[in-house]
N, CA, C, O and the ligand as a Tripos MOL2 file, in Angstrom:
@<TRIPOS>MOLECULE
protein
  257   255    65     0     0
PROTEIN
NO_CHARGES

@<TRIPOS>ATOM
      1 N          -7.1960  -25.2780   29.3150 N.3       1 MET1
      2 CA         -6.1750  -25.2780   28.4480 C.3       1 MET1
      3 C          -5.2140  -26.3900   28.7260 C.2       1 MET1
      4 O          -4.9660  -26.7450   29.8780 O.2       1 MET1
      5 N          -4.6130  -27.0000   27.5560 N.am      2 ALA2
      6 CA         -3.7670  -28.1110   27.8730 C.3       2 ALA2
      7 C          -2.4450  -27.7120   28.5540 C.2       2 ALA2
      8 O          -1.9000  -26.6580   28.2260 O.2       2 ALA2
      9 N          -1.9930  -28.3930   29.3450 N.am      3 LEU3
     10 CA         -0.6360  -28.1140   30.0410 C.3       3 LEU3
     11 C           0.2410  -29.2210   29.7460 C.2       3 LEU3
     12 O          -0.1530  -30.3870   29.7260 O.2       3 LEU3
     13 N           1.5170  -28.8370   29.5010 N.am      4 PRO4
     14 CA          2.5630  -29.9550   29.2410 C.3       4 PRO4
     15 C           2.7700  -30.8120   30.5480 C.2       4 PRO4
     16 O           2.8240  -30.2480   31.6410 O.2       4 PRO4
     17 N           2.8830  -32.1630   30.4290 N.am      5 LYS5
     18 CA          2.9450  -33.0200   31.5400 C.3       5 LYS5
     19 C           4.4700  -32.9280   31.9910 C.2       5 LYS5
     20 O           4.7820  -32.9650   33.1810 O.2       5 LYS5
     21 N           5.2740  -32.8220   31.1000 N.am      6 TYR6
     22 CA          6.7450  -32.9950   31.4590 C.3       6 TYR6
     23 C           7.5580  -31.7610   30.9830 C.2       6 TYR6
     24 O           7.2530  -31.0900   29.9970 O.2       6 TYR6
     25 N           8.5770  -31.5440   31.7530 N.am      7 LYS7
     26 CA          9.4990  -30.4910   31.2720 C.3       7 LYS7
     27 C          10.1810  -30.9290   29.9340 C.2       7 LYS7
     28 O          10.6550  -32.0640   29.8830 O.2       7 LYS7
     29 N          10.2600  -30.1040   28.8490 N.am      8 THR8
     30 CA         10.9270  -30.3300   27.6950 C.3       8 THR8
     31 C          12.4520  -30.5480   27.8780 C.2       8 THR8
     32 O          13.1390  -29.6610   28.3840 O.2       8 THR8
     33 N          12.9720  -31.7020   27.4760 N.am      9 SER9
     34 CA         14.3200  -31.9910   27.7170 C.3       9 SER9
     35 C          15.3850  -31.0010   27.0360 C.2       9 SER9
     36 O          15.0320  -30.2790   26.1030 O.2       9 SER9
     37 N          16.4840  -30.9890   27.4490 N.am     10 ARG10
     38 CA         17.5630  -30.1860   26.7710 C.3      10 ARG10
     39 C          17.7000  -30.4090   25.3720 C.2      10 ARG10
     40 O          17.7800  -29.5320   24.5120 O.2      10 ARG10
     41 N          17.7240  -31.8690   25.1690 N.am     11 ALA11
     42 CA         17.9320  -32.3800   23.8750 C.3      11 ALA11
     43 C          16.8090  -31.9690   22.8190 C.2      11 ALA11
     44 O          17.0300  -31.6020   21.6650 O.2      11 ALA11
     45 N          15.6980  -32.0860   23.3630 N.am     12 ASN12
     46 CA         14.5880  -31.7450   22.4570 C.3      12 ASN12
     47 C          14.6210  -30.2320   22.1450 C.2      12 ASN12
     48 O          14.4740  -29.8070   20.9990 O.2      12 ASN12
     49 N          14.8300  -29.4050   23.2710 N.am     13 THR13
     50 CA         14.8500  -27.9490   22.9900 C.3      13 THR13
     51 C          15.9950  -27.5880   21.9240 C.2      13 THR13
     52 O          15.7960  -26.8560   20.9540 O.2      13 THR13
     53 N          17.2170  -28.1980   22.2320 N.am     14 HIS14
     54 CA         18.3350  -27.9140   21.3850 C.3      14 HIS14
     55 C          18.1860  -28.5410   19.8750 C.2      14 HIS14
     56 O          18.6890  -27.9790   18.9020 O.2      14 HIS14
     57 N          17.5140  -29.6470   19.7910 N.am     15 SER15
     58 CA         17.2800  -30.2240   18.3930 C.3      15 SER15
     59 C          16.2360  -29.3050   17.6490 C.2      15 SER15
     60 O          16.3320  -29.0600   16.4460 O.2      15 SER15
     61 N          15.2750  -28.8390   18.4200 N.am     16 ARG16
     62 CA         14.2900  -27.8930   17.7460 C.3      16 ARG16
     63 C          14.8920  -26.5770   17.2700 C.2      16 ARG16
     64 O          14.6130  -26.0940   16.1730 O.2      16 ARG16
     65 N          15.7710  -25.9880   18.1840 N.am     17 ARG17
     66 CA         16.3750  -24.7970   17.8230 C.3      17 ARG17
     67 C          17.5350  -24.8640   16.9100 C.2      17 ARG17
     68 O          18.0380  -23.8450   16.4370 O.2      17 ARG17
     69 N          17.9620  -26.0550   16.6590 N.am     18 ALA18
     70 CA         18.9850  -26.2010   15.6760 C.3      18 ALA18
     71 C          18.5320  -25.9800   14.2120 C.2      18 ALA18
     72 O          19.3090  -25.6860   13.3030 O.2      18 ALA18
     73 N          17.0800  -26.1680   14.0640 N.am     19 ASN19
     74 CA         16.5870  -25.9080   12.7860 C.3      19 ASN19
     75 C          16.2000  -24.4990   12.4180 C.2      19 ASN19
     76 O          15.7380  -24.2310   11.3090 O.2      19 ASN19
     77 N          16.4030  -23.5570   13.4110 N.am     20 TRP20
     78 CA         16.0940  -22.2130   13.3460 C.3      20 TRP20
     79 C          17.4100  -21.5070   12.8210 C.2      20 TRP20
     80 O          18.3830  -21.3600   13.5610 O.2      20 TRP20
     81 N          17.3910  -21.0990   11.5650 N.am     21 LYS21
     82 CA         18.5720  -20.4440   11.0220 C.3      21 LYS21
     83 C          18.2290  -19.1730   10.3370 C.2      21 LYS21
     84 O          17.1420  -19.0440    9.7740 O.2      21 LYS21
     85 N          19.0630  -18.2920   10.3620 N.am     22 ALA22
     86 CA         18.8810  -16.9500    9.7890 C.3      22 ALA22
     87 C          19.3860  -17.2280    8.2570 C.2      22 ALA22
     88 O          20.3600  -17.9170    7.9520 O.2      22 ALA22
     89 N          18.5190  -16.5490    7.3710 N.am     23 THR23
     90 CA         18.9150  -16.5620    5.8920 C.3      23 THR23
     91 C          19.4090  -15.2080    5.4130 C.2      23 THR23
     92 O          19.0280  -14.1730    5.9600 O.2      23 THR23
     93 N          20.2550  -15.2150    4.3930 N.am     24 ALA24
     94 CA         20.6770  -13.9240    4.0000 C.3      24 ALA24
     95 C          19.5860  -13.2390    3.1930 C.2      24 ALA24
     96 O          18.8130  -13.8970    2.4970 O.2      24 ALA24
     97 N          19.5260  -11.8970    3.2880 N.am     25 THR25
     98 CA         18.4810  -10.9820    2.6950 C.3      25 THR25
     99 C          18.7310  -11.1000    1.1310 C.2      25 THR25
    100 O          19.8560  -11.0580    0.6320 O.2      25 THR25
    101 N          17.6910  -11.2340    0.5030 N.am     26 ALA26
    102 CA         17.6950  -11.2710   -1.0370 C.3      26 ALA26
    103 C          18.0880   -9.8190   -1.5900 C.2      26 ALA26
    104 O          17.4600   -8.8330   -1.2040 O.2      26 ALA26
    105 N          19.0640   -9.7210   -2.4340 N.am     27 THR27
    106 CA         19.3990   -8.4270   -2.8780 C.3      27 THR27
    107 C          19.5010   -8.6110   -4.4860 C.2      27 THR27
    108 O          19.7120   -9.7100   -4.9990 O.2      27 THR27
    109 N          19.3260   -7.4070   -5.2290 N.am     28 VAL28
    110 CA         19.5220   -7.3940   -6.6450 C.3      28 VAL28
    111 C          20.5650   -6.2960   -6.7740 C.2      28 VAL28
    112 O          20.6210   -5.3300   -6.0140 O.2      28 VAL28
    113 N          21.4350   -6.5310   -7.8540 N.am     29 SER29
    114 CA         22.4880   -5.3850   -8.0530 C.3      29 SER29
    115 C          21.7690   -4.3100   -8.8940 C.2      29 SER29
    116 O          21.0450   -4.5830   -9.8520 O.2      29 SER29
    117 N          22.0340   -3.0510   -8.4460 N.am     30 CYS30
    118 CA         21.4020   -1.9210   -9.1500 C.3      30 CYS30
    119 C          22.0110   -1.8340  -10.6210 C.2      30 CYS30
    120 O          23.2170   -1.9510  -10.8380 O.2      30 CYS30
    121 N          21.0380   -1.6130  -11.6220 N.am     31 PRO31
    122 CA         21.4170   -1.4590  -13.0340 C.3      31 PRO31
    123 C          22.1230   -0.1780  -13.2350 C.2      31 PRO31
    124 O          22.8720   -0.0220  -14.2000 O.2      31 PRO31
    125 N          21.9040    0.7750  -12.3300 N.am     32 ASN32
    126 CA         22.6300    2.0280  -12.5220 C.3      32 ASN32
    127 C          24.0280    2.1960  -12.0470 C.2      32 ASN32
    128 O          24.8840    2.8010  -12.6910 O.2      32 ASN32
    129 N          24.2390    1.5820  -10.7870 N.am     33 CYS33
    130 CA         25.5780    1.7540  -10.2070 C.3      33 CYS33
    131 C          26.1210    0.4310   -9.7620 C.2      33 CYS33
    132 O          27.2990    0.3370   -9.4170 O.2      33 CYS33
    133 N          25.2490   -0.6680   -9.7580 N.am     34 GLY34
    134 CA         25.7530   -2.0230   -9.5220 C.3      34 GLY34
    135 C          25.9150   -2.2630   -8.0190 C.2      34 GLY34
    136 O          26.4980   -3.2730   -7.6240 O.2      34 GLY34
    137 N          25.4020   -1.3370   -7.1550 N.am     35 ALA35
    138 CA         25.5110   -1.7380   -5.7430 C.3      35 ALA35
    139 C          24.4090   -2.6920   -5.3360 C.2      35 ALA35
    140 O          23.3630   -2.6650   -5.9840 O.2      35 ALA35
    141 N          24.5390   -3.4910   -4.3760 N.am     36 PRO36
    142 CA         23.5150   -4.4000   -4.0020 C.3      36 PRO36
    143 C          22.4250   -3.5760   -3.3290 C.2      36 PRO36
    144 O          22.6830   -2.7050   -2.4990 O.2      36 PRO36
    145 N          21.0790   -3.9210   -3.7620 N.am     37 ALA37
    146 CA         20.0240   -3.1170   -3.2130 C.3      37 ALA37
    147 C          18.7500   -4.1410   -3.0180 C.2      37 ALA37
    148 O          18.7320   -5.2000   -3.6460 O.2      37 ALA37
    149 N          17.8220   -3.8270   -2.2340 N.am     38 LEU38
    150 CA         16.6940   -4.6250   -1.9880 C.3      38 LEU38
    151 C          15.8050   -4.5870   -3.2140 C.2      38 LEU38
    152 O          15.5630   -3.5120   -3.7630 O.2      38 LEU38
    153 N          15.3070   -5.7500   -3.6630 N.am     39 PRO39
    154 CA         14.3240   -5.6830   -4.8270 C.3      39 PRO39
    155 C          13.1000   -4.9040   -4.6100 C.2      39 PRO39
    156 O          12.5030   -4.9380   -3.5340 O.2      39 PRO39
    157 N          12.6980   -4.1740   -5.6540 N.am     40 HIS40
    158 CA         11.4880   -3.3360   -5.7080 C.3      40 HIS40
    159 C          11.5630   -2.1940   -4.7980 C.2      40 HIS40
    160 O          10.5410   -1.6490   -4.3820 O.2      40 HIS40
    161 N          12.8200   -1.7880   -4.4520 N.am     41 VAL41
    162 CA         13.0700   -0.6590   -3.6320 C.3      41 VAL41
    163 C          14.1140    0.2370   -4.3170 C.2      41 VAL41
    164 O          15.0260   -0.3060   -4.9400 O.2      41 VAL41
    165 N          14.0370    1.5860   -4.2400 N.am     42 ALA42
    166 CA         15.0490    2.4970   -4.8960 C.3      42 ALA42
    167 C          16.4430    2.0870   -4.2580 C.2      42 ALA42
    168 O          16.5060    1.7200   -3.0850 O.2      42 ALA42
    169 N          17.4990    2.1610   -5.0370 N.am     43 CYS43
    170 CA         18.8160    1.8830   -4.6440 C.3      43 CYS43
    171 C          19.2680    2.7940   -3.5600 C.2      43 CYS43
    172 O          19.2230    4.0100   -3.7480 O.2      43 CYS43
    173 N          19.7250    2.2720   -2.3790 N.am     44 PRO44
    174 CA         20.2480    3.0320   -1.3710 C.3      44 PRO44
    175 C          21.5970    3.9280   -1.6840 C.2      44 PRO44
    176 O          21.9250    4.9250   -1.0420 O.2      44 PRO44
    177 N          22.2680    3.4010   -2.7370 N.am     45 SER45
    178 CA         23.5020    4.0510   -3.1500 C.3      45 SER45
    179 C          23.3510    5.2070   -4.0400 C.2      45 SER45
    180 O          23.9210    6.2700   -3.7940 O.2      45 SER45
    181 N          22.5480    5.0240   -5.1370 N.am     46 CYS46
    182 CA         22.3010    6.1610   -5.9980 C.3      46 CYS46
    183 C          20.7330    6.6770   -6.0710 C.2      46 CYS46
    184 O          20.4550    7.6850   -6.7210 O.2      46 CYS46
    185 N          19.9090    6.0600   -5.4920 N.am     47 GLY47
    186 CA         18.5430    6.4880   -5.3440 C.3      47 GLY47
    187 C          17.7730    6.0830   -6.5920 C.2      47 GLY47
    188 O          16.6480    6.5640   -6.7290 O.2      47 GLY47
    189 N          18.2240    5.2920   -7.4750 N.am     48 SER48
    190 CA         17.4640    5.1340   -8.7470 C.3      48 SER48
    191 C          16.6590    3.8990   -8.6260 C.2      48 SER48
    192 O          17.0350    2.9400   -7.9530 O.2      48 SER48
    193 N          15.4650    3.9340   -9.3330 N.am     49 PHE49
    194 CA         14.6150    2.8080   -9.4350 C.3      49 PHE49
    195 C          13.9510    2.9270  -10.6840 C.2      49 PHE49
    196 O          13.4220    4.0000  -10.9750 O.2      49 PHE49
    197 N          13.9020    1.7380  -11.6340 N.am     50 ARG50
    198 CA         13.2970    1.6880  -12.8940 C.3      50 ARG50
    199 C          13.7020    2.9050  -13.7810 C.2      50 ARG50
    200 O          12.9010    3.5530  -14.4540 O.2      50 ARG50
    201 N          15.0380    3.1340  -13.7000 N.am     51 GLY51
    202 CA         15.4970    4.1400  -14.6400 C.3      51 GLY51
    203 C          15.4200    5.5810  -14.3290 C.2      51 GLY51
    204 O          15.8040    6.4370  -15.1260 O.2      51 GLY51
    205 N          14.8670    5.8800  -13.0350 N.am     52 ARG52
    206 CA         14.5250    7.1380  -12.6480 C.3      52 ARG52
    207 C          15.3200    7.3880  -11.2510 C.2      52 ARG52
    208 O          15.6190    6.4480  -10.5140 O.2      52 ARG52
    209 N          15.6200    8.6810  -10.9700 N.am     53 ILE53
    210 CA         16.2810    9.0260   -9.6790 C.3      53 ILE53
    211 C          15.0060    9.4820   -8.8980 C.2      53 ILE53
    212 O          14.3460   10.4510   -9.2720 O.2      53 ILE53
    213 N          14.6750    8.7050   -7.7460 N.am     54 TYR54
    214 CA         13.5740    9.0950   -6.9170 C.3      54 TYR54
    215 C          13.8880    9.9830   -5.7900 C.2      54 TYR54
    216 O          13.0340   10.7450   -5.3360 O.2      54 TYR54
    217 N          15.2030    9.9070   -5.2750 N.am     55 ARG55
    218 CA         15.5430   10.6590   -4.1380 C.3      55 ARG55
    219 C          17.0070   10.6980   -4.0730 C.2      55 ARG55
    220 O          17.6780   10.0060   -4.8390 O.2      55 ARG55
    221 N          17.5330   11.4650   -3.2070 N.am     56 GLU56
    222 CA         18.9020   11.5320   -2.8500 C.3      56 GLU56
    223 C          19.3580   10.2460   -2.3040 C.2      56 GLU56
    224 O          18.5880    9.5640   -1.6270 O.2      56 GLU56
    225 N          20.6370    9.8470   -2.5690 N.am     57 ALA57
    226 CA         21.0310    8.5190   -2.0100 C.3      57 ALA57
    227 C          21.2580    8.7350   -0.3720 C.2      57 ALA57
    228 O          21.7240    9.7590    0.1270 O.2      57 ALA57
    229 N          20.9050    7.7570    0.2280 N.am     58 ILE58
    230 CA         21.1260    7.8230    1.6960 C.3      58 ILE58
    231 C          22.3940    7.0220    2.0830 C.2      58 ILE58
    232 O          22.9110    6.1830    1.3450 O.2      58 ILE58
    233 N          22.8310    7.3510    3.2740 N.am     59 ARG59
    234 CA         24.0170    6.6490    3.7400 C.3      59 ARG59
    235 C          23.5040    5.6110    4.7970 C.2      59 ARG59
    236 O          22.9590    5.9660    5.8420 O.2      59 ARG59
    237 N          23.7140    4.3260    4.4550 N.am     60 HIS60
    238 CA         23.2190    3.3160    5.2820 C.3      60 HIS60
    239 C          23.9770    3.3400    6.6940 C.2      60 HIS60
    240 O          25.1980    3.4930    6.7300 O.2      60 HIS60
    241 N          23.2110    3.1820    7.8540 N.am     61 PRO61
    242 CA         23.7060    3.2350    9.0560 C.3      61 PRO61
    243 C          24.8460    2.1510    9.4070 C.2      61 PRO61
    244 O          25.6780    2.3080   10.3010 O.2      61 PRO61
    245 N          24.7560    1.0520    8.5860 N.am     62 HIS62
    246 CA         25.6790    0.0560    8.7920 C.3      62 HIS62
    247 C          26.9120   -0.1050    7.8570 C.2      62 HIS62
    248 O          27.7670   -0.9830    7.9760 O.2      62 HIS62
    249 N          26.8790    0.9110    6.8720 N.am     63 ALA63
    250 CA         27.8260    1.0560    5.8540 C.3      63 ALA63
    251 C          28.9260    1.9400    6.4640 C.2      63 ALA63
    252 O          28.6970    2.8870    7.2160 O.2      63 ALA63
    253 N          30.1710    1.5260    6.0570 N.am     64 LYS64
    254 CA         31.3880    2.2990    6.5870 C.3      64 LYS64
    255 C          31.6680    3.4690    5.6910 C.2      64 LYS64
    256 O          32.6080    4.2240    5.9390 O.2      64 LYS64
    257 ZN         22.4280    2.3340   -7.5900 Zn       65 ZN65
@<TRIPOS>BOND
     1     1     2 1
     2     2     3 1
     3     3     4 2
     4     3     5 am
     5     5     6 1
     6     6     7 1
     7     7     8 2
     8     7     9 am
     9     9    10 1
    10    10    11 1
    11    11    12 2
    12    11    13 am
    13    13    14 1
    14    14    15 1
    15    15    16 2
    16    15    17 am
    17    17    18 1
    18    18    19 1
    19    19    20 2
    20    19    21 am
    21    21    22 1
    22    22    23 1
    23    23    24 2
    24    23    25 am
    25    25    26 1
    26    26    27 1
    27    27    28 2
    28    27    29 am
    29    29    30 1
    30    30    31 1
    31    31    32 2
    32    31    33 am
    33    33    34 1
    34    34    35 1
    35    35    36 2
    36    35    37 am
    37    37    38 1
    38    38    39 1
    39    39    40 2
    40    39    41 am
    41    41    42 1
    42    42    43 1
    43    43    44 2
    44    43    45 am
    45    45    46 1
    46    46    47 1
    47    47    48 2
    48    47    49 am
    49    49    50 1
    50    50    51 1
    51    51    52 2
    52    51    53 am
    53    53    54 1
    54    54    55 1
    55    55    56 2
    56    55    57 am
    57    57    58 1
    58    58    59 1
    59    59    60 2
    60    59    61 am
    61    61    62 1
    62    62    63 1
    63    63    64 2
    64    63    65 am
    65    65    66 1
    66    66    67 1
    67    67    68 2
    68    67    69 am
    69    69    70 1
    70    70    71 1
    71    71    72 2
    72    71    73 am
    73    73    74 1
    74    74    75 1
    75    75    76 2
    76    75    77 am
    77    77    78 1
    78    78    79 1
    79    79    80 2
    80    79    81 am
    81    81    82 1
    82    82    83 1
    83    83    84 2
    84    83    85 am
    85    85    86 1
    86    86    87 1
    87    87    88 2
    88    87    89 am
    89    89    90 1
    90    90    91 1
    91    91    92 2
    92    91    93 am
    93    93    94 1
    94    94    95 1
    95    95    96 2
    96    95    97 am
    97    97    98 1
    98    98    99 1
    99    99   100 2
   100    99   101 am
   101   101   102 1
   102   102   103 1
   103   103   104 2
   104   103   105 am
   105   105   106 1
   106   106   107 1
   107   107   108 2
   108   107   109 am
   109   109   110 1
   110   110   111 1
   111   111   112 2
   112   111   113 am
   113   113   114 1
   114   114   115 1
   115   115   116 2
   116   115   117 am
   117   117   118 1
   118   118   119 1
   119   119   120 2
   120   119   121 am
   121   121   122 1
   122   122   123 1
   123   123   124 2
   124   123   125 am
   125   125   126 1
   126   126   127 1
   127   127   128 2
   128   127   129 am
   129   129   130 1
   130   130   131 1
   131   131   132 2
   132   131   133 am
   133   133   134 1
   134   134   135 1
   135   135   136 2
   136   135   137 am
   137   137   138 1
   138   138   139 1
   139   139   140 2
   140   139   141 am
   141   141   142 1
   142   142   143 1
   143   143   144 2
   144   143   145 am
   145   145   146 1
   146   146   147 1
   147   147   148 2
   148   147   149 am
   149   149   150 1
   150   150   151 1
   151   151   152 2
   152   151   153 am
   153   153   154 1
   154   154   155 1
   155   155   156 2
   156   155   157 am
   157   157   158 1
   158   158   159 1
   159   159   160 2
   160   159   161 am
   161   161   162 1
   162   162   163 1
   163   163   164 2
   164   163   165 am
   165   165   166 1
   166   166   167 1
   167   167   168 2
   168   167   169 am
   169   169   170 1
   170   170   171 1
   171   171   172 2
   172   171   173 am
   173   173   174 1
   174   174   175 1
   175   175   176 2
   176   175   177 am
   177   177   178 1
   178   178   179 1
   179   179   180 2
   180   179   181 am
   181   181   182 1
   182   182   183 1
   183   183   184 2
   184   183   185 am
   185   185   186 1
   186   186   187 1
   187   187   188 2
   188   187   189 am
   189   189   190 1
   190   190   191 1
   191   191   192 2
   192   191   193 am
   193   193   194 1
   194   194   195 1
   195   195   196 2
   196   195   197 am
   197   197   198 1
   198   198   199 1
   199   199   200 2
   200   199   201 am
   201   201   202 1
   202   202   203 1
   203   203   204 2
   204   203   205 am
   205   205   206 1
   206   206   207 1
   207   207   208 2
   208   207   209 am
   209   209   210 1
   210   210   211 1
   211   211   212 2
   212   211   213 am
   213   213   214 1
   214   214   215 1
   215   215   216 2
   216   215   217 am
   217   217   218 1
   218   218   219 1
   219   219   220 2
   220   219   221 am
   221   221   222 1
   222   222   223 1
   223   223   224 2
   224   223   225 am
   225   225   226 1
   226   226   227 1
   227   227   228 2
   228   227   229 am
   229   229   230 1
   230   230   231 1
   231   231   232 2
   232   231   233 am
   233   233   234 1
   234   234   235 1
   235   235   236 2
   236   235   237 am
   237   237   238 1
   238   238   239 1
   239   239   240 2
   240   239   241 am
   241   241   242 1
   242   242   243 1
   243   243   244 2
   244   243   245 am
   245   245   246 1
   246   246   247 1
   247   247   248 2
   248   247   249 am
   249   249   250 1
   250   250   251 1
   251   251   252 2
   252   251   253 am
   253   253   254 1
   254   254   255 1
   255   255   256 2
@<TRIPOS>SUBSTRUCTURE
     1 MET1         2 RESIDUE 1 A MET
     2 ALA2         6 RESIDUE 1 A ALA
     3 LEU3        10 RESIDUE 1 A LEU
     4 PRO4        14 RESIDUE 1 A PRO
     5 LYS5        18 RESIDUE 1 A LYS
     6 TYR6        22 RESIDUE 1 A TYR
     7 LYS7        26 RESIDUE 1 A LYS
     8 THR8        30 RESIDUE 1 A THR
     9 SER9        34 RESIDUE 1 A SER
    10 ARG10       38 RESIDUE 1 A ARG
    11 ALA11       42 RESIDUE 1 A ALA
    12 ASN12       46 RESIDUE 1 A ASN
    13 THR13       50 RESIDUE 1 A THR
    14 HIS14       54 RESIDUE 1 A HIS
    15 SER15       58 RESIDUE 1 A SER
    16 ARG16       62 RESIDUE 1 A ARG
    17 ARG17       66 RESIDUE 1 A ARG
    18 ALA18       70 RESIDUE 1 A ALA
    19 ASN19       74 RESIDUE 1 A ASN
    20 TRP20       78 RESIDUE 1 A TRP
    21 LYS21       82 RESIDUE 1 A LYS
    22 ALA22       86 RESIDUE 1 A ALA
    23 THR23       90 RESIDUE 1 A THR
    24 ALA24       94 RESIDUE 1 A ALA
    25 THR25       98 RESIDUE 1 A THR
    26 ALA26      102 RESIDUE 1 A ALA
    27 THR27      106 RESIDUE 1 A THR
    28 VAL28      110 RESIDUE 1 A VAL
    29 SER29      114 RESIDUE 1 A SER
    30 CYS30      118 RESIDUE 1 A CYS
    31 PRO31      122 RESIDUE 1 A PRO
    32 ASN32      126 RESIDUE 1 A ASN
    33 CYS33      130 RESIDUE 1 A CYS
    34 GLY34      134 RESIDUE 1 A GLY
    35 ALA35      138 RESIDUE 1 A ALA
    36 PRO36      142 RESIDUE 1 A PRO
    37 ALA37      146 RESIDUE 1 A ALA
    38 LEU38      150 RESIDUE 1 A LEU
    39 PRO39      154 RESIDUE 1 A PRO
    40 HIS40      158 RESIDUE 1 A HIS
    41 VAL41      162 RESIDUE 1 A VAL
    42 ALA42      166 RESIDUE 1 A ALA
    43 CYS43      170 RESIDUE 1 A CYS
    44 PRO44      174 RESIDUE 1 A PRO
    45 SER45      178 RESIDUE 1 A SER
    46 CYS46      182 RESIDUE 1 A CYS
    47 GLY47      186 RESIDUE 1 A GLY
    48 SER48      190 RESIDUE 1 A SER
    49 PHE49      194 RESIDUE 1 A PHE
    50 ARG50      198 RESIDUE 1 A ARG
    51 GLY51      202 RESIDUE 1 A GLY
    52 ARG52      206 RESIDUE 1 A ARG
    53 ILE53      210 RESIDUE 1 A ILE
    54 TYR54      214 RESIDUE 1 A TYR
    55 ARG55      218 RESIDUE 1 A ARG
    56 GLU56      222 RESIDUE 1 A GLU
    57 ALA57      226 RESIDUE 1 A ALA
    58 ILE58      230 RESIDUE 1 A ILE
    59 ARG59      234 RESIDUE 1 A ARG
    60 HIS60      238 RESIDUE 1 A HIS
    61 PRO61      242 RESIDUE 1 A PRO
    62 HIS62      246 RESIDUE 1 A HIS
    63 ALA63      250 RESIDUE 1 A ALA
    64 LYS64      254 RESIDUE 1 A LYS
    65 ZN65       257 GROUP 0 **** ****
């Protein structure tokens, strides 16, 4: 197995990690209540999807 000959420099490590960024999660606004929801998933606020209520709304653990 190939082994690195030299220790990766701080600058190389940092410039590589500088390109690693978090991106915001894609959301769609619920046509029933307008709350942001994940696409293709029943709305966490009112539980509706494609014009039907599939289940009771859940309280998101991060929501206040
Ligand atoms: Zn909704």
